[in-house]
DONU-598276 format. One record per atom (N, C-alpha, C): residue in three letters; atom name; x, y, z. Coordinates in Angstrom, 2 decimals, always signed. Each point is the difference from the previous one (the first is absolute). Layout:
('ALA' 'CA' (X Y Z));
...
END
This chain:
('MET' 'N' (+0.82 -1.20 +0.00));
('MET' 'CA' (-0.82 +1.20 +0.00));
('MET' 'C' (+0.87 +1.27 +0.00));
('ARG' 'N' (+1.02 +0.02 +0.84));
('ARG' 'CA' (+0.87 +1.19 +0.08));
('ARG' 'C' (+0.69 +0.29 -1.32));
('ASP' 'N' (+0.37 -1.04 -0.72));
('ASP' 'CA' (+0.71 +0.22 -1.26));
('ASP' 'C' (-0.92 +0.58 -1.07));
('GLN' 'N' (-1.30 -0.07 +0.20));
('GLN' 'CA' (-0.96 +0.57 -0.95));
('GLN' 'C' (-0.33 +1.46 +0.30));
('PHE' 'N' (+0.34 +0.46 +1.18));
('PHE' 'CA' (-0.36 +1.36 +0.41));
('PHE' 'C' (+0.51 +1.08 -0.96));
('PRO' 'N' (+1.27 -0.02 -0.39));
('PRO' 'CA' (+0.46 +1.06 -0.93));
('PRO' 'C' (-0.78 +0.01 -1.32));
('PHE' 'N' (-0.38 -1.17 -0.47));
('PHE' 'CA' (-0.76 -0.07 -1.24));
('PHE' 'C' (-1.41 +0.55 +0.18));
('ALA' 'N' (-0.59 -0.26 +1.16));
('ALA' 'CA' (-1.33 +0.54 +0.29));
('ALA' 'C' (+0.05 +1.52 +0.08));
('VAL' 'N' (+1.03 +0.53 +0.63));
('VAL' 'CA' (+0.16 +1.46 +0.09));
('VAL' 'C' (+0.18 +0.59 -1.40));
('ALA' 'N' (+0.77 -0.65 -0.83));
('ALA' 'CA' (+0.21 +0.49 -1.37));
('ALA' 'C' (-1.32 +0.00 -0.78));
('ARG' 'N' (-0.82 -1.02 +0.16));
('ARG' 'CA' (-1.30 -0.05 -0.68));
('ARG' 'C' (-0.92 +1.12 +0.47));
('VAL' 'N' (-0.04 +0.22 +1.30));
('VAL' 'CA' (-0.83 +1.08 +0.56));
('VAL' 'C' (+0.48 +1.34 -0.52));
('THR' 'N' (+1.30 +0.20 -0.06));
('THR' 'CA' (+0.57 +1.26 -0.49));
('THR' 'C' (-0.39 +0.24 -1.46));
('ARG' 'N' (+0.12 -1.03 -0.83));
('ARG' 'CA' (-0.38 +0.14 -1.41));
('ARG' 'C' (-1.49 +0.33 -0.14));
('ARG' 'N' (-0.83 -0.67 +0.78));
('ARG' 'CA' (-1.44 +0.28 -0.05));
('ARG' 'C' (-0.30 +1.42 +0.45));
('TRP' 'N' (+0.67 +0.44 +1.06));
('TRP' 'CA' (-0.19 +1.36 +0.51));
('TRP' 'C' (+0.34 +1.02 -1.08));
('ARG' 'N' (+1.15 -0.18 -0.64));
('ARG' 'CA' (+0.42 +0.94 -1.05));
('ARG' 'C' (-0.98 +0.00 -1.17));
('LYS' 'N' (-0.45 -1.19 -0.38));
('LYS' 'CA' (-0.95 -0.09 -1.11));
('LYS' 'C' (-1.31 +0.70 +0.33));
('MET' 'N' (-0.52 -0.21 +1.21));
('MET' 'CA' (-1.24 +0.65 +0.41));
('MET' 'C' (+0.18 +1.51 +0.09));
('LEU' 'N' (+1.12 +0.42 +0.55));
('LEU' 'CA' (+0.26 +1.43 +0.13));
('LEU' 'C' (+0.15 +0.65 -1.37));
('ASP' 'N' (+0.69 -0.67 -0.92));
('ASP' 'CA' (+0.13 +0.53 -1.36));
('ASP' 'C' (-1.36 +0.16 -0.66));
('GLU' 'N' (-0.90 -0.97 +0.21));
('GLU' 'CA' (-1.35 +0.10 -0.56));
('GLU' 'C' (-0.76 +1.20 +0.57));
('ARG' 'N' (+0.13 +0.21 +1.30));
('ARG' 'CA' (-0.68 +1.13 +0.65));
('ARG' 'C' (+0.55 +1.35 -0.44));
('LEU' 'N' (+1.29 +0.06 -0.27));
('LEU' 'CA' (+0.65 +1.26 -0.34));
('LEU' 'C' (+0.02 +0.28 -1.50));
('LYS' 'N' (-0.44 -0.97 -0.80));
('LYS' 'CA' (+0.08 +0.11 -1.47));
('LYS' 'C' (-0.68 +1.26 -0.52));
('ASP' 'N' (-1.18 +0.34 +0.52));
('ASP' 'CA' (-0.72 +1.18 -0.48));
('ASP' 'C' (+0.75 +1.30 +0.28));
('LEU' 'N' (+0.89 -0.03 +0.97));
('LEU' 'CA' (+0.80 +1.19 +0.33));
('LEU' 'C' (+1.30 +0.05 -0.80));
('GLY' 'N' (+0.26 -1.07 -0.76));
('GLY' 'CA' (+1.24 -0.06 -0.77));
('GLY' 'C' (+1.22 -0.25 +0.88));
('VAL' 'N' (-0.22 -0.64 +1.13));
('VAL' 'CA' (+1.07 -0.26 +0.96));
('VAL' 'C' (+0.07 -1.50 +0.26));
('THR' 'N' (+1.21 -0.50 +0.17));
('THR' 'CA' (+0.20 -1.40 +0.38));
('THR' 'C' (+0.43 -0.06 +1.45));
('GLN' 'N' (+0.02 -1.19 +0.54));
('GLN' 'CA' (+0.45 -0.19 +1.38));
('GLN' 'C' (+1.43 +0.51 +0.16));
('ALA' 'N' (+0.84 -0.26 -0.99));
('ALA' 'CA' (+1.40 +0.44 +0.08));
('ALA' 'C' (+0.10 +1.52 +0.02));
('ARG' 'N' (-0.77 +0.66 -0.84));
('ARG' 'CA' (+0.02 +1.47 -0.03));
('ARG' 'C' (-0.59 +0.58 +1.28));
('TRP' 'N' (-1.08 -0.60 +0.46));
('TRP' 'CA' (-0.65 +0.47 +1.23));
('TRP' 'C' (+0.96 -0.12 +1.18));
('SER' 'N' (+0.67 -1.15 +0.12));
('SER' 'CA' (+0.92 -0.17 +1.13));
('SER' 'C' (+1.19 +0.95 -0.12));
('THR' 'N' (+0.43 +0.30 -1.22));
('THR' 'CA' (+1.08 +0.98 -0.19));
('THR' 'C' (-0.43 +1.36 +0.52));
('MET' 'N' (-1.22 +0.40 -0.33));
('MET' 'CA' (-0.51 +1.29 +0.48));
('MET' 'C' (-0.06 +0.03 +1.53));
('VAL' 'N' (-0.42 -1.10 +0.60));
('VAL' 'CA' (-0.08 -0.07 +1.47));
('VAL' 'C' (+1.39 +0.15 +0.61));
('TYR' 'N' (+0.97 -0.73 -0.55));
('TYR' 'CA' (+1.36 +0.09 +0.54));
('TYR' 'C' (+0.62 +1.37 -0.24));
('LEU' 'N' (-0.30 +0.62 -1.13));
('LEU' 'CA' (+0.49 +1.36 -0.24));
('LEU' 'C' (-0.57 +0.97 +1.02));
('ASP' 'N' (-1.27 -0.16 +0.31));
('ASP' 'CA' (-0.64 +0.85 +1.01));
('ASP' 'C' (+0.62 -0.22 +1.38));
('LYS' 'N' (+0.23 -1.25 +0.35));
('LYS' 'CA' (+0.59 -0.31 +1.31));
('LYS' 'C' (+1.44 +0.46 +0.11));
('GLY' 'N' (+0.73 -0.08 -1.13));
('GLY' 'CA' (+1.42 +0.34 +0.01));
('GLY' 'C' (+0.27 +1.49 +0.10));
('GLY' 'N' (-0.94 +0.80 -0.46));
('GLY' 'CA' (+0.16 +1.44 +0.07));
('GLY' 'C' (+0.94 +0.55 -1.06));
('GLU' 'N' (+0.18 +1.31 +0.04));
('GLU' 'CA' (+0.87 +0.67 -0.97));
('GLU' 'C' (+1.45 -0.41 +0.21));
('GLY' 'N' (+0.74 -0.01 -1.08));
('GLY' 'CA' (+1.41 -0.32 +0.09));
('GLY' 'C' (+0.30 -1.49 -0.02));
('LEU' 'N' (-1.03 -0.82 -0.17));
('LEU' 'CA' (+0.19 -1.45 -0.05));
('LEU' 'C' (+0.72 -0.36 -1.30));
('THR' 'N' (+1.10 -0.72 +0.11));
('THR' 'CA' (+0.73 -0.39 -1.20));
('THR' 'C' (-0.64 -1.25 -0.61));
('GLN' 'N' (+0.34 -0.25 -1.23));
('GLN' 'CA' (-0.50 -1.18 -0.70));
('GLN' 'C' (+0.44 -1.27 +0.72));
('ARG' 'N' (+1.22 -0.02 +0.44));
('ARG' 'CA' (+0.53 -1.16 +0.73));
('ARG' 'C' (-0.77 -0.21 +1.31));
('GLU' 'N' (-0.29 +1.09 +0.71));
('GLU' 'CA' (-0.75 -0.10 +1.25));
('GLU' 'C' (-1.43 -0.50 -0.26));
('LEU' 'N' (-0.60 +0.50 -1.08));
('LEU' 'CA' (-1.35 -0.43 -0.35));
('LEU' 'C' (-0.02 -1.50 -0.32));
('ALA' 'N' (+0.97 -0.46 -0.77));
('ALA' 'CA' (+0.07 -1.42 -0.32));
('ALA' 'C' (+0.17 -0.83 +1.26));
('SER' 'N' (+0.81 +0.49 +0.92));
('SER' 'CA' (+0.21 -0.71 +1.27));
('SER' 'C' (-1.29 -0.05 +0.82));
('LEU' 'N' (-0.71 +1.12 +0.08));
('LEU' 'CA' (-1.27 +0.03 +0.72));
('LEU' 'C' (-1.01 -0.98 -0.58));
('MET' 'N' (+0.01 -0.12 -1.33));
('MET' 'CA' (-0.95 -0.86 -0.68));
('MET' 'C' (+0.45 -1.45 -0.04));
('ALA' 'N' (+1.23 -0.26 +0.46));
('ALA' 'CA' (+0.59 -1.34 +0.00));
('ALA' 'C' (+0.09 -0.57 -1.42));
('ILE' 'N' (+0.42 +0.87 -0.93));
('ILE' 'CA' (+0.23 -0.43 -1.38));
('ILE' 'C' (+1.38 +0.46 -0.42));
('GLU' 'N' (+0.50 -0.58 -1.07));
('GLU' 'CA' (+1.30 +0.39 -0.52));
('GLU' 'C' (-0.13 +1.33 -0.75));
('ASN' 'N' (+1.09 +0.76 -0.04));
('ASN' 'CA' (+0.00 +1.29 -0.66));
('ASN' 'C' (-0.40 -0.09 -1.48));
('PRO' 'N' (+0.51 -0.98 -0.77));
('PRO' 'CA' (-0.43 -0.09 -1.41));
('PRO' 'C' (-1.51 -0.24 -0.15));
('THR' 'N' (-0.58 -0.74 +0.93));
('THR' 'CA' (-1.45 -0.22 -0.02));
('THR' 'C' (-0.73 +1.32 +0.19));
('LEU' 'N' (+0.47 +0.81 +0.93));
('LEU' 'CA' (-0.60 +1.30 +0.23));
('LEU' 'C' (+0.15 +0.89 -1.23));
('VAL' 'N' (+1.15 -0.04 -0.63));
('VAL' 'CA' (+0.23 +0.81 -1.21));
('VAL' 'C' (-1.02 -0.37 -1.07));
('ARG' 'N' (-0.20 -1.30 -0.24));
('ARG' 'CA' (-0.99 -0.43 -1.00));
('ARG' 'C' (-1.40 +0.47 +0.38));
('LEU' 'N' (-0.32 -0.11 +1.27));
('LEU' 'CA' (-1.32 +0.43 +0.47));
('LEU' 'C' (-0.19 +1.50 -0.20));
('LEU' 'N' (+0.98 +0.79 +0.38));
('LEU' 'CA' (-0.10 +1.45 -0.16));
('LEU' 'C' (-0.02 +0.41 -1.47));
('ASP' 'N' (+0.81 -0.67 -0.82));
('ASP' 'CA' (+0.01 +0.30 -1.44));
('ASP' 'C' (-1.35 -0.31 -0.64));
('SER' 'N' (-0.60 -1.12 +0.36));
('SER' 'CA' (-1.30 -0.34 -0.58));
('SER' 'C' (-1.08 +0.96 +0.48));
('TRP' 'N' (+0.14 +0.47 +1.23));
('TRP' 'CA' (-0.95 +0.95 +0.55));
('TRP' 'C' (+0.13 +1.35 -0.71));
('LYS' 'N' (+1.26 +0.42 -0.21));
('LYS' 'CA' (+0.27 +1.29 -0.66));
('LYS' 'C' (-0.58 +0.01 -1.41));
('SER' 'N' (+0.09 -1.11 -0.69));
('SER' 'CA' (-0.49 -0.05 -1.37));
('SER' 'C' (-1.53 +0.07 -0.08));
('ARG' 'N' (-0.68 -0.28 +1.11));
('ARG' 'CA' (-1.45 +0.05 +0.02));
('ARG' 'C' (-0.54 +1.34 +0.47));
('VAL' 'N' (+0.85 +0.78 +0.66));
('VAL' 'CA' (-0.46 +1.28 +0.57));
('VAL' 'C' (+0.10 +1.10 -1.02));
END
């Protein structure tokens, strides 16, 4: 049972993101963009890209791709 726990958490996470993406679709926002906005708000002014990636627990290149895709839509 314990060895299945990480997989169960991963399934719940995927379902959560999918449901959230569906709810945010009309606003033109995804879960990834929404969480970026939340972390930017929490981080305050002067937050560096590296600090933002660390807060979000993602790699810097992942954040770059996310921000670039967001910029192209705005």
